Backbone as a ProteinNet text record, in pm:
[ID]
protein_1_A
[PRIMARY]
MTNNGEWYVIQVISGTEENVKSSLFQRRESLGMEDFILDVFVPSHDVISVRANGKKVTKQKNLLPGYILVQMVVTNESWYIVRNTPNVTGFLGAGNIPVPVSGSELEKLKGKIEEHAETFENKYQVGQEATVTKGPFEWNEGIITEINDKKGLVKLNINLLGRDTPIELEFGGIKVK
[TERTIARY]
108.2	7.9	77.7	44.3	123.6	81.2	1	-110	-71.1	-34.1	112.2	21.1	-134	-232.8	-206.5	-278.8	-267.5	-279.5	-264.3	-201.3	-339.2	-379.2	-471.5	-427.1	-557.5	-453	-553.1	-476.7	-553.7	-577.2	-735.7	-642.1	-650	-510.6	-498.7	-547.8	-539.2	-514.9	-381.4	-361.6	-278.1	-150.2	-0.6	106.2	138.6	-16.5	-17.3	65.8	133.1	103.7	198.3	369.3	442.7	360.5	345.5	311.9	192.1	102.5	5.5	41.9	188	292.1	326.7	379.9	426.3	304.6	175	101.3	9.2	45.2	0.6	52.8	213.4	319.3	324.9	379.2	239	123.1	81.3	-37.4	-92.1	-12.4	-21.8	101.5	194.5	290.5	220	157.5	52.1	-103.1	-133.4	-221.1	-251.3	-81.4	-47.5	-62.2	-181	-158	-33.8	60.4	160.2	99	19	-8.7	-124.4	-145.9	-239.4	-240.5	-162.5	-166.3	-16	103	212.2	330.9	290	368.6	230	315	339.7	400.2	345.3	432.5	345.3	409.2	423.7	500.8	434.3	527.9	567.5	689.2	724.9	895.7	969.2	1086.3	1110.3	1318	1367.7	1411.4	1367.5	1434.3	1507.5	1609.1	1731.9	1708.4	1707.8	1667.1	1861.4	1866.4	2002.4	1994.1	2025.1	2028.7	2077.4	2050.7	2127.7	2251.1	2321.7	2429.7	2522.3	2486.9	2494.3	2480.9	2450.4	2436	2333.9	2348.3	2180	2177.1	2006.8	1879.8	1806.7	1840.4	1683.5	1619.4	1464.2	1306.3	1280.3	1210.1	1101.4	976.2	940.6	831.5	740.5	571.3	482	475.1	444	353.7	269.6	228	22.1	23.7	15.7	0	-165.7	-199.6	-351.2	-377.4	-244.2	-257.7	-133.9	-176.2	-8.6	-102.7	-14.3	-59.9	-35.6	-106.4	-114.5	-111.4	-15.4	-6.7	-113.4	-183.8	-307	-395.2	-452.7	-547.9	-672.4	-729.3	-868.4	-926	-948.6	-1020.7	-1111.4	-1247.3	-1307.2	-1232.2	-1130.1	-1084.1	-930.8	-876.8	-742.6	-789.2	-964.8	-994.1	-999.3	-1114.7	-1090.1	-1020.3	-929.7	-775	-741.1	-694.8	-651.8	-753.3	-886.5	-971.7	-1012.4	-943.6	-963.6	-873.8	-721.6	-612.7	-594.5	-603.7	-571.7	-518.5	-577.6	-622.5	-646.6	-597.4	-709.4	-838.1	-893.1	-986.9	-1053.6	-1004.7	-1082.5	-1033.9	-1037.7	-1015	-1064.8	-966.6	-992.7	-1057.2	-1183.2	-1329.5	-1439	-1552	-1641.6	-1741.2	-1799.4	-1826.5	-1732.9	-1779.2	-1701.4	-1554.6	-1625.1	-1575.5	-1393	-1331.4	-1163.8	-1137.3	-1085.6	-1003.1	-951.6	-864.6	-746.5	-618	-556.7	-452.2	-345.5	-455.5	-416.5	-226.2	-193.6	0.9	48.1	-67.6	5	31.8	-119.3	-112.2	23.8	73.4	159.3	258.1	332.8	421	465.2	335.1	389.7	399.1	352	365.1	499.7	512.5	731.8	774	713.5	815.4	819.3	718.8	738.3	798.2	838.4	863	1033.5	1087.3	1203.2	1270.5	1175.3	1146.6	1221.3	1146.8	1182.2	1248.6	1335.9	1412	1453.1	1588.1	1584.3	1641.1	1547.5	1575.3	1583.9	1670.7	1699.3	1543.5	1482.8	1415.7	1478.2	1402.4	1463.5	1375.1	1403.7	1339.1	1388.1	1483.4	1505.3	1485.4	1511.7	1380.4	1472.9	1509.8	1598.2	1552.8	1680.7	1644.4	1652.3	1646.2	1626.9	1808.9	1810.2	1988.1	1958.5	2111.1	2151.4	2307.4	2328.4	2482.6	2497.2	2719.5	2747.2	2771.9	2785.4	2768.4	2915.9	2952.5	3073.6	3166.1	3310.5	3383.8	3453.8	3553.9	3645.2	3575.8	3463.9	3355.1	3230.1	3259.7	3230	3187.8	3073.7	2999.1	2997.7	2992.1	3015.6	2814.6	2785.6	2608.8	2584.6	2529.7	2494.7	2378.1	2291.8	2154	2226.5	2006.4	1992.5	2026.1	2095.3	2100.5	1995.8	2044.5	2096.9	2008.4	1925.9	1905.7	1889	1983.7	2003.9	1913.8	1767.9	1664.8	1740.1	1860.6	1873.3	2031.1	2086.8	2260.5	2253.1	2092	2095	2230.8	2259.1	2323.3	2243.2	2301.4	2290.4	2403.4	2311.3	2449.4	2440.8	2511.9	2508.4	2628.4	2583.9	2659.9	2705.5	2786.1	2849.9	2940.6	2955.9	3047.2	3196.3	3275.4	3429.2	3526.4	3588.6	3667.5	3647.6	3496.7	3445.8	3331.3	3315	3288.3	3169.7	3086.9	2929.8	3052.8	3103	3103.9	3063.6	2938.7	2915.3	2999.4	2931.6	2990.3	2904.4	2903.4	2841	2867.6	2735.1	2712.7	2612.4	2691.2	2590.5	2380.7	2301.6	2195	2252.5	2305.8	2370.2	2475.1	2546.5	2623.7	2551.7	2438.4	2423.2	2280.3	2267.3	2139	2109.5	1919.9	1860	1848.2	1841.3	1760.9	1618.5
-129	9.4	121.6	278.6	368.7	505.2	438.7	582.7	627.1	734.9	756.4	787.3	804.9	846.3	1004.8	1016	1175.7	1178.6	1304.6	1303.2	1345.4	1286.3	1308.2	1313.5	1390.8	1425.8	1382.6	1261.9	1164.5	1237.9	1194.5	1332.6	1147.9	1189.4	1065.2	1104.4	1026.9	1094	1144.8	1266	1397.7	1281.3	1251.3	1183	1092.3	1012.5	935.8	872.5	982.7	999.5	931.7	909.8	824.5	616.5	616.5	472.3	459.2	601.7	548.7	523.8	620.1	579.8	431.4	426.7	279	157	133.1	60.5	104.8	174.4	164.4	113.4	140	70.7	-102.1	-126.6	-238.7	-306.2	-336.8	-329.1	-321.7	-225.1	-251.3	-299.9	-391.4	-507.3	-593.5	-588.1	-767.4	-779.4	-632.9	-692.1	-702.2	-687.2	-650.3	-507.7	-380.5	-328.8	-171.8	-210.3	-180.7	-17.4	-56.9	-37.9	75.9	61.3	171.7	282	205	304	322.8	443.5	451.3	488.4	605.2	662.5	721.5	773	827.9	899.8	1051.4	1097	1267.2	1276	1332.2	1423	1568.2	1680.6	1723.4	1708.2	1778.5	1806	1822.5	1906.7	1924.2	1902.8	1901.2	2044.9	2038.2	2113.1	2071.2	2129.2	2126.6	2199.4	2160.5	2218.2	2179.4	2313.3	2342.4	2258.2	2209.6	2198.9	2298.9	2225.1	2343.2	2302.1	2202.4	2096.8	2154.2	2204.8	2240.1	2127.4	2043.1	2010.1	1962.9	1912.9	1980.8	1848.4	1846.4	1662.4	1756.1	1692.6	1656.7	1623.4	1698.5	1635.3	1639	1543.7	1584.7	1688.8	1788.3	1847.9	1863.7	1829.6	1815.2	1932.6	1956	2055.1	2086.8	1983.2	1978	1812.8	1891.2	1753.2	1675.4	1601.9	1495.3	1514.7	1496.9	1495.7	1419.6	1357.6	1311.7	1304.6	1315.9	1322.4	1172.2	1078.2	966.9	974	970.9	909.4	793.1	795.1	644.6	682.6	524.2	589	530.1	632.8	577.2	474.9	336.3	206.5	237.8	186.6	112.4	32	-66.7	-155.4	-57.6	98.9	120.8	265.6	272.4	359.7	313.8	173.3	57.9	72.1	9.4	-17.2	103.2	248.4	375.6	399.1	427.9	423.1	339.4	170.4	91.8	104.3	184.3	186.9	205.2	158.5	204	337.7	381.3	573.6	686.5	669.7	704.8	750.3	877.5	905.9	970.4	939.6	982.9	1010.4	1080.1	1157.6	1310.1	1354.7	1509.7	1547	1632.1	1615.7	1617.3	1622.6	1654.7	1555.3	1419.5	1338.2	1236.1	1102.1	1010.2	951.3	1138.6	1131.8	1229.7	1170.9	1228.2	1282.2	1459.4	1536.2	1498.6	1544.1	1505.7	1668.7	1667.1	1784.4	1884.1	1993.8	2046.5	2078.5	1974.9	2089.9	2171.6	2298.4	2452.9	2382.4	2308.3	2323.1	2228	2144.9	2027.7	2171.2	2182.5	2302.6	2325.3	2428.3	2551.6	2432.3	2309.7	2226.3	2203.7	2193.5	2154.2	2268.6	2417.9	2508.3	2504.6	2506.7	2478.4	2462.2	2306.6	2237	2214.6	2286.6	2356.5	2495	2541.9	2663	2627.1	2509.9	2530.4	2386.4	2420.7	2300.7	2198.8	2300.2	2261.2	2363.3	2388	2538.7	2439.7	2631.7	2547	2598.8	2518.8	2523.9	2702.1	2806.1	2967	2962.5	3019	3066.6	3185.5	3270.1	3377.8	3509	3636.6	3719.1	3864.2	3938.1	4045.5	4133.8	4207.9	4294.9	4250.9	4086.8	4031.2	4040.5	4051.5	4040.2	3891.9	3841.8	3764.8	3708.4	3621.3	3587.2	3417.8	3505.6	3382.1	3310.5	3153	3058.4	2932.4	3051.6	2897	3002.8	2994	3062.1	3140.2	3216.6	3333.8	3449.4	3425.8	3556.6	3504.3	3395.6	3355.4	3396.5	3451.9	3519.9	3664.6	3732.9	3859.6	3862.6	3967.2	3974	4103.3	4035.1	4143.3	4136.4	4226.4	4267.7	4146.9	4104.3	4048.6	4115.4	4147	4249.8	4128.8	4002.1	3967.7	3805.6	3746.9	3628.6	3511.3	3453	3383.4	3192	3162.5	3074.6	2965.5	2984.6	2906.1	2823.9	2916.3	2836.7	2860.8	2876	2922.1	2922.9	3068	3168.5	3315	3348.6	3488.8	3590.1	3760.7	3803	3865.5	3889.6	3960.2	4111.4	4155.8	4314.4	4301.4	4302	4320	4411	4433.9	4485.1	4472.7	4544.4	4498.9	4630.9	4657.5	4708.7	4898.9	4903.9	5091	5062.6	4942.4	5029.1	4842.1	4898.2	4775	4641.1	4600.4	4451.8	4316.3	4302.2	4195.5	4101.9	4014.7	3832.2	3772.3	3704.9	3599.8	3434.2	3416.7	3273.4	3154.4	3046.1	2930.6	2962.9	2881.6	2904.7	2882.1	2764.1	2644	2738.1	2864.3	2955.1	3087.9	3068.6	3201.7	3162.4	3212	3172.6	3316.9	3323.9	3366.9	3474.2	3585.9	3632.8	3611.5
-41.7	9	-14.3	-70.7	-113.9	-39.9	33.6	73.9	190.5	230.5	289.8	460.3	443.3	557.4	597	690.1	742.2	893.8	913.1	1113.1	1122.4	1258.8	1377.3	1444.1	1551.1	1715.2	1776.4	1946	1997	2128.5	2220.1	2330.5	2436.5	2497.5	2602.2	2740.1	2805.4	2965.9	2984	2972.8	3054.5	3116.8	3074.7	3180.3	3137.2	3013.1	2927	2832.1	2788.4	2589.1	2611.1	2634.5	2598.3	2571.6	2702.2	2764.7	2604.5	2539.5	2451.5	2325.3	2306.5	2176.4	2179	2277.4	2245.8	2224.7	2325.8	2326	2149	2090	1979.8	1929.7	1910.5	1769.5	1820.9	1936.1	1974.6	1930.8	1923.1	1869.3	1719.9	1663.6	1509.6	1469	1568.5	1526.5	1513.4	1632.5	1678.2	1582.1	1546.4	1458.2	1307.1	1280.1	1183.7	1078.5	1181.7	1082.1	1025.2	965.2	1029	814.7	722.8	640.5	676.8	767.3	815.4	893.3	1080.4	1175.5	1121.4	1069	1024.2	1122.6	1131.1	1244.3	1445	1523.5	1612	1690.8	1714.3	1773.7	1853.8	1950.4	2101.1	2097.6	2048.3	2080.8	2110.7	2185.9	2304	2286.4	2404.3	2384.1	2605.2	2516.6	2656.3	2697.6	2865.5	2894.7	3052.7	3059.4	3142.3	3304.7	3361.6	3530.3	3581.4	3653.8	3735.8	3862.5	3933.9	4039.4	4175.2	4288.5	4370	4330.4	4366.7	4367.2	4237.2	4144.8	3991.2	3878.4	3891.6	3836.6	3732.8	3617.1	3488	3473.1	3542.8	3488.5	3327.6	3248.9	3148.1	3122.8	3097.3	3123.8	3017.6	2957.3	2831	2874	2864.1	2814.6	2732	2782	2640.3	2592.1	2484.5	2433.3	2431.5	2444.8	2389.9	2493.6	2649.8	2766.9	2730.6	2749	2633.8	2539.2	2459.4	2325.6	2217.9	2127.6	2066.6	1897.3	1869.2	1669.4	1616.3	1508.1	1491.8	1345.9	1288.3	1153	1061.1	1013.2	971.6	856.9	756.4	719.8	780.3	794.9	872.6	814.6	793.2	854	969.2	938.1	1089.1	1174.7	1166.3	1234.7	1271.7	1184	1223.5	1294.3	1316.9	1341.8	1511.8	1547.4	1716.6	1731.3	1660.8	1785.6	1837.7	1691.5	1823.4	1895.6	1870.4	1999.9	2129.5	2061.5	2180.8	2297	2305.3	2352.3	2424.8	2499.4	2715.2	2725.7	2785.8	2765.9	2677.4	2579.3	2475.3	2495.7	2472.1	2506.6	2363.4	2297.7	2150.1	2117.8	1958.4	1813.3	1850.8	1805.7	1809.1	1702.4	1666.2	1530.3	1556.8	1510	1515.7	1519.1	1634.3	1731	1611.3	1557.8	1587.6	1457.8	1395.5	1244.1	1299.2	1302	1307	1211.9	1213.5	1142.8	1154.7	976.3	980.9	1013.9	1042	1086.9	978.3	913.7	785.5	767.3	687.6	695.8	722.3	747.1	762.1	932.5	975.6	1094.8	1165.9	1083.2	1177.4	1141.4	1015.7	1028.6	1145	1203.4	1244.4	1411.6	1416.4	1544.2	1524.6	1408.7	1448.8	1491.1	1417.9	1420.5	1594.1	1648.5	1808.3	1873.5	1791.1	1896.5	1885.1	1766.3	1724.5	1758.2	1806.4	1858.8	1989.6	2016.8	2219.1	2252.4	2141.4	2071.8	2248.9	2301.6	2423.3	2500.2	2619.5	2715.9	2841.4	2914	3099.8	3174.9	3270.6	3380.1	3342.9	3350.8	3464.6	3578.9	3655.8	3779.4	3868.1	3820.9	3781.9	3740.6	3742.3	3675	3691.4	3569	3544.5	3705.9	3714.1	3877.5	4022.4	4010.6	4154.2	4209.7	4308.4	4429.8	4400.8	4370.9	4368.8	4438	4505.9	4504.5	4458.9	4419.8	4388.9	4452.3	4405.2	4461	4424.9	4311.8	4249.9	4171.5	4145.6	4058.5	4182.4	4035.1	4153.4	4240.8	4243.2	4315.2	4391.1	4406.3	4548.1	4599.4	4699.7	4791.4	4713.7	4611.3	4571.3	4549.7	4599.2	4591	4431.2	4379.3	4285.3	4197.7	4077.8	4051.8	3912.8	3880.2	3758	3627.9	3521.2	3398.7	3334.8	3343.6	3224	3206.4	3137.9	3132.1	2993.1	2964.1	2877	2894.1	2831.8	2872	2773.6	2633.5	2597.5	2655.2	2697.6	2733.8	2866.7	2927.4	3106.6	3141	3137	3180.4	3202.8	3307.3	3376.9	3377.2	3357.5	3342.3	3472.6	3566	3692.9	3663.6	3769.5	3801.6	3982.9	3970.5	4135.4	4140	4257.4	4329.8	4269.8	4240	4230.5	4228.6	4280.5	4347.6	4328.5	4338.1	4342.5	4222.8	4146.3	4069.6	3998.5	3898.1	3914.2	3782.1	3765.7	3656.9	3683.3	3520.9	3474.5	3485	3502.4	3514.5	3412.4	3367.5	3332.3	3392	3455.9	3537.8	3484	3501.8	3460.1	3546.3	3571.3	3632.3	3832.5	3793.5	3864.1	3945.6	3973.8	4018	4057.9	4084.3	4132.4	4270.1	4343.2	4460.7	4482.7	4409.2	4502.7	4562.2	4663.3	4763	4809.3
[MASK]
+++++++++++++++++++++++++++++++++++++++++++++++++++++++++++++++++++++++++++++++++++++++++++++++++++++++++++++++++++++++++++++++++++++++++++++++++++++++++++++++++++++++++++++++++

């Protein structure tokens, strides 16, 4: 079969997106539906948290909690298999008829994922007072002047020899007051 199918949004119980994805792949294999259930996609991106000890921890964060996308050729059998997968609550659409996602909406979603590609979890704000906890300026205090979520860096103005001096540090290198 050469049909590429279309993408459909599936509603799932929030927090079970990855489990539903693996269940759909298992059911597809065991029931011989490879030509009808083509792909499953969970829109997510990596978020990096910096712990107090400076250790970086990467977690997956869903862009659309409670939703996944399935590329499929809709038949009564493929619809039934997806609809009756554990933790699936239904298709997004009108009644029992699934509505495919348009190409432009899919491209917009992919753009959002790339935009969020890998970001740091930010708990700081410009203007906050902070203390340096690592490096040669340890114990110096200053004001946060700039935050870079993409790289996990903050710029801090500290008083060094009677002058305001900007320094750049990783998120884990400061403690907010």
